[in-house]
N, CA, C and O atoms as a Tinker XYZ file with bonds, in Angstrom:
   216  protein
     1  N    135.734000   -3.847000  145.529000    73     2
     2  CA   134.526000   -4.154000  146.116000    64     1     3
     3  C    134.512000   -5.661000  146.449000    63     2     4     5
     4  O    134.886000   -6.474000  145.603000    81     3
     5  N    134.117000   -6.015000  147.578000    73     3     6
     6  CA   133.920000   -7.395000  148.010000    64     5     7
     7  C    132.716000   -7.988000  147.391000    63     6     8     9
     8  O    131.669000   -7.349000  147.291000    81     7
     9  N    132.850000   -9.169000  146.987000    73     7    10
    10  CA   131.717000   -9.908000  146.304000    64     9    11
    11  C    131.128000  -10.883000  147.479000    63    10    12    13
    12  O    131.858000  -11.369000  148.342000    81    11
    13  N    129.850000  -11.088000  147.413000    73    11    14
    14  CA   129.302000  -12.044000  148.380000    64    13    15
    15  C    129.413000  -13.375000  147.818000    63    14    16    17
    16  O    129.321000  -13.558000  146.604000    81    15
    17  N    129.617000  -14.371000  148.698000    73    15    18
    18  CA   129.632000  -15.819000  148.141000    64    17    19
    19  C    128.281000  -16.215000  147.687000    63    18    20    21
    20  O    127.240000  -15.941000  148.284000    81    19
    21  N    128.379000  -16.882000  146.584000    73    19    22
    22  CA   127.144000  -17.370000  146.082000    64    21    23
    23  C    126.752000  -18.719000  146.772000    63    22    24    25
    24  O    127.608000  -19.531000  147.123000    81    23
    25  N    125.417000  -18.910000  146.945000    73    23    26
    26  CA   124.943000  -20.129000  147.535000    64    25    27
    27  C    124.724000  -21.140000  146.323000    63    26    28    29
    28  O    124.137000  -20.812000  145.292000    81    27
    29  N    125.223000  -22.317000  146.539000    73    27    30
    30  CA   124.942000  -23.334000  145.548000    64    29    31
    31  C    123.774000  -24.105000  145.973000    63    30    32    33
    32  O    123.563000  -24.425000  147.143000    81    31
    33  N    122.943000  -24.421000  144.871000    73    31    34
    34  CA   121.768000  -25.345000  145.140000    64    33    35
    35  C    122.348000  -26.753000  145.429000    63    34    36    37
    36  O    123.343000  -27.224000  144.878000    81    35
    37  N    121.562000  -27.377000  146.401000    73    35    38
    38  CA   122.008000  -28.769000  146.728000    64    37    39
    39  C    121.574000  -29.677000  145.506000    63    38    40    41
    40  O    120.585000  -29.406000  144.826000    81    39
    41  N    122.344000  -30.721000  145.289000    73    39    42
    42  CA   122.149000  -31.699000  144.160000    64    41    43
    43  C    120.989000  -32.636000  144.727000    63    42    44    45
    44  O    121.130000  -33.285000  145.763000    81    43
    45  N    119.921000  -32.647000  144.015000    73    43    46
    46  CA   118.703000  -33.410000  144.394000    64    45    47
    47  C    118.876000  -34.807000  143.618000    63    46    48    49
    48  O    119.700000  -35.042000  142.734000    81    47
    49  N    117.994000  -35.609000  144.104000    73    47    50
    50  CA   117.987000  -36.959000  143.505000    64    49    51
    51  C    117.528000  -36.857000  141.996000    63    50    52    53
    52  O    118.041000  -37.545000  141.114000    81    51
    53  N    116.573000  -35.991000  141.785000    73    51    54
    54  CA   116.114000  -35.779000  140.343000    64    53    55
    55  C    117.338000  -35.326000  139.461000    63    54    56    57
    56  O    117.514000  -35.828000  138.351000    81    55
    57  N    118.110000  -34.447000  139.935000    73    55    58
    58  CA   119.347000  -34.050000  139.199000    64    57    59
    59  C    120.223000  -35.171000  138.940000    63    58    60    61
    60  O    120.667000  -35.398000  137.814000    81    59
    61  N    120.513000  -35.968000  140.089000    73    59    62
    62  CA   121.410000  -37.035000  139.985000    64    61    63
    63  C    120.975000  -38.092000  138.974000    63    62    64    65
    64  O    121.781000  -38.525000  138.151000    81    63
    65  N    119.676000  -38.526000  139.026000    73    63    66
    66  CA   119.194000  -39.444000  138.148000    64    65    67
    67  C    119.114000  -38.927000  136.701000    63    66    68    69
    68  O    119.264000  -39.710000  135.763000    81    67
    69  N    118.902000  -37.750000  136.530000    73    67    70
    70  CA   118.850000  -37.020000  135.251000    64    69    71
    71  C    120.205000  -37.247000  134.551000    63    70    72    73
    72  O    120.216000  -37.601000  133.372000    81    71
    73  N    121.268000  -37.069000  135.190000    73    71    74
    74  CA   122.603000  -37.217000  134.689000    64    73    75
    75  C    122.988000  -38.575000  134.304000    63    74    76    77
    76  O    123.782000  -38.790000  133.389000    81    75
    77  N    122.382000  -39.572000  135.059000    73    75    78
    78  CA   122.707000  -40.928000  134.719000    64    77    79
    79  C    121.714000  -41.478000  133.662000    63    78    80    81
    80  O    122.161000  -42.157000  132.738000    81    79
    81  N    120.462000  -41.231000  133.750000    73    79    82
    82  CA   119.443000  -41.815000  132.886000    64    81    83
    83  C    119.222000  -41.087000  131.603000    63    82    84    85
    84  O    119.404000  -41.660000  130.529000    81    83
    85  N    118.799000  -39.728000  131.683000    73    83    86
    86  CA   118.362000  -38.995000  130.614000    64    85    87
    87  C    119.480000  -38.247000  129.840000    63    86    88    89
    88  O    119.309000  -38.068000  128.634000    81    87
    89  N    120.570000  -37.813000  130.416000    73    87    90
    90  CA   121.551000  -37.170000  129.835000    64    89    91
    91  C    122.916000  -37.776000  129.633000    63    90    92    93
    92  O    123.940000  -37.096000  129.576000    81    91
    93  N    122.879000  -39.101000  129.527000    73    91    94
    94  CA   124.100000  -39.830000  129.463000    64    93    95
    95  C    124.210000  -40.412000  128.025000    63    94    96    97
    96  O    123.579000  -41.422000  127.716000    81    95
    97  N    125.034000  -39.751000  127.137000    73    95    98
    98  CA   125.104000  -40.261000  125.825000    64    97    99
    99  C    125.530000  -41.668000  125.571000    63    98   100   101
   100  O    125.022000  -42.288000  124.636000    81    99
   101  N    126.450000  -42.227000  126.360000    73    99   102
   102  CA   126.941000  -43.541000  126.233000    64   101   103
   103  C    125.753000  -44.535000  126.602000    63   102   104   105
   104  O    125.530000  -45.525000  125.904000    81   103
   105  N    125.009000  -44.229000  127.717000    73   103   106
   106  CA   123.980000  -45.095000  127.909000    64   105   107
   107  C    122.934000  -45.095000  126.854000    63   106   108   109
   108  O    122.429000  -46.152000  126.475000    81   107
   109  N    122.586000  -43.904000  126.356000    73   107   110
   110  CA   121.717000  -43.868000  125.199000    64   109   111
   111  C    122.141000  -44.517000  124.021000    63   110   112   113
   112  O    121.295000  -45.117000  123.358000    81   111
   113  N    123.360000  -44.492000  123.646000    73   111   114
   114  CA   123.897000  -45.287000  122.451000    64   113   115
   115  C    123.784000  -46.795000  122.679000    63   114   116   117
   116  O    123.424000  -47.593000  121.814000    81   115
   117  N    124.131000  -47.105000  123.939000    73   115   118
   118  CA   124.123000  -48.582000  124.277000    64   117   119
   119  C    122.660000  -49.121000  124.283000    63   118   120   121
   120  O    122.397000  -50.271000  123.931000    81   119
   121  N    121.773000  -48.273000  124.679000    73   119   122
   122  CA   120.339000  -48.799000  124.509000    64   121   123
   123  C    119.930000  -48.886000  123.087000    63   122   124   125
   124  O    119.118000  -49.737000  122.724000    81   123
   125  N    120.447000  -48.060000  122.295000    73   123   126
   126  CA   120.077000  -48.031000  120.784000    64   125   127
   127  C    120.563000  -49.265000  120.112000    63   126   128   129
   128  O    119.950000  -49.755000  119.164000    81   127
   129  N    121.715000  -49.798000  120.619000    73   127   130
   130  CA   122.159000  -51.044000  120.024000    64   129   131
   131  C    121.501000  -52.331000  120.433000    63   130   132   133
   132  O    121.674000  -53.363000  119.785000    81   131
   133  N    120.736000  -52.272000  121.518000    73   131   134
   134  CA   120.062000  -53.487000  122.005000    64   133   135
   135  C    119.181000  -54.205000  120.979000    63   134   136   137
   136  O    119.290000  -55.426000  120.871000    81   135
   137  N    118.308000  -53.520000  120.215000    73   135   138
   138  CA   117.509000  -54.273000  119.236000    64   137   139
   139  C    118.353000  -54.789000  118.116000    63   138   140   141
   140  O    117.939000  -55.761000  117.484000    81   139
   141  N    119.527000  -54.222000  117.799000    73   139   142
   142  CA   120.301000  -54.786000  116.653000    64   141   143
   143  C    121.067000  -55.952000  117.196000    63   142   144   145
   144  O    121.286000  -56.867000  116.402000    81   143
   145  N    121.503000  -56.064000  118.405000    73   143   146
   146  CA   122.393000  -57.109000  118.847000    64   145   147
   147  C    121.549000  -58.285000  119.484000    63   146   148   149
   148  O    122.049000  -59.409000  119.523000    81   147
   149  N    120.348000  -58.067000  119.958000    73   147   150
   150  CA   119.604000  -59.060000  120.710000    64   149   151
   151  C    118.917000  -59.964000  119.841000    63   150   152   153
   152  O    118.485000  -59.587000  118.752000    81   151
   153  N    118.786000  -61.179000  120.273000    73   151   154
   154  CA   118.045000  -62.161000  119.631000    64   153   155
   155  C    116.878000  -62.504000  120.566000    63   154   156   157
   156  O    117.074000  -63.121000  121.613000    81   155
   157  N    115.611000  -62.078000  120.159000    73   155   158
   158  CA   114.544000  -62.414000  121.016000    64   157   159
   159  C    113.733000  -63.647000  120.502000    63   158   160   161
   160  O    113.137000  -63.619000  119.425000    81   159
   161  N    113.744000  -64.608000  121.237000    73   159   162
   162  CA   113.052000  -65.902000  120.773000    64   161   163
   163  C    111.661000  -66.082000  121.332000    63   162   164   165
   164  O    111.039000  -67.076000  120.959000    81   163
   165  N    111.084000  -65.228000  122.199000    73   163   166
   166  CA   109.843000  -65.278000  122.755000    64   165   167
   167  C    109.263000  -63.819000  122.667000    63   166   168   169
   168  O    109.987000  -62.824000  122.648000    81   167
   169  N    107.951000  -63.783000  122.617000    73   167   170
   170  CA   107.105000  -62.523000  122.685000    64   169   171
   171  C    107.519000  -61.774000  123.972000    63   170   172   173
   172  O    107.793000  -60.574000  123.925000    81   171
   173  N    107.562000  -62.443000  125.060000    73   171   174
   174  CA   107.854000  -61.592000  126.248000    64   173   175
   175  C    109.153000  -60.924000  126.268000    63   174   176   177
   176  O    109.293000  -59.795000  126.738000    81   175
   177  N    110.199000  -61.676000  125.712000    73   175   178
   178  CA   111.476000  -61.011000  125.670000    64   177   179
   179  C    111.537000  -59.796000  124.579000    63   178   180   181
   180  O    112.242000  -58.800000  124.744000    81   179
   181  N    110.768000  -59.998000  123.531000    73   179   182
   182  CA   110.738000  -58.864000  122.451000    64   181   183
   183  C    109.963000  -57.726000  123.105000    63   182   184   185
   184  O    110.399000  -56.587000  122.936000    81   183
   185  N    108.902000  -57.900000  123.807000    73   183   186
   186  CA   108.293000  -56.809000  124.466000    64   185   187
   187  C    109.204000  -56.016000  125.398000    63   186   188   189
   188  O    109.299000  -54.789000  125.427000    81   187
   189  N    109.895000  -56.944000  126.196000    73   187   190
   190  CA   110.828000  -56.258000  127.177000    64   189   191
   191  C    111.942000  -55.456000  126.565000    63   190   192   193
   192  O    112.337000  -54.407000  127.073000    81   191
   193  N    112.456000  -55.985000  125.432000    73   191   194
   194  CA   113.523000  -55.280000  124.783000    64   193   195
   195  C    112.941000  -53.994000  124.073000    63   194   196   197
   196  O    113.568000  -52.934000  124.077000    81   195
   197  N    111.780000  -54.131000  123.497000    73   195   198
   198  CA   111.143000  -52.912000  122.902000    64   197   199
   199  C    110.889000  -51.822000  123.940000    63   198   200   201
   200  O    111.068000  -50.630000  123.688000    81   199
   201  N    110.455000  -52.294000  125.146000    73   199   202
   202  CA   110.221000  -51.286000  126.330000    64   201   203
   203  C    111.523000  -50.581000  126.705000    63   202   204   205
   204  O    111.551000  -49.376000  126.955000    81   203
   205  N    112.564000  -51.343000  126.735000    73   203   206
   206  CA   113.840000  -50.925000  127.230000    64   205   207
   207  C    114.444000  -49.748000  126.218000    63   206   208   209
   208  O    115.224000  -48.905000  126.662000    81   207
   209  N    114.098000  -49.753000  125.073000    73   207   210
   210  CA   114.582000  -48.850000  124.127000    64   209   211
   211  C    113.802000  -47.542000  123.840000    63   210   212   213
   212  O    114.208000  -46.700000  123.038000    81   211
   213  N    112.620000  -47.426000  124.572000    73   211   214
   214  CA   111.762000  -46.342000  124.524000    64   213   215
   215  C    112.460000  -45.235000  125.318000    63   214   216
   216  O    111.922000  -44.135000  125.447000    81   215
């Protein structure tokens, strides 16, 4: 029997960004180290660092 070729879904921008931002273990681990390695000397920098790790 012959099989029909399957159609692949196009890669959307949401899928692309999901792979870079949400599902990237190296990026997640690097962001987890930010508070431990950073020295924040102003409130503005501390709020920015805290927001980056959310």
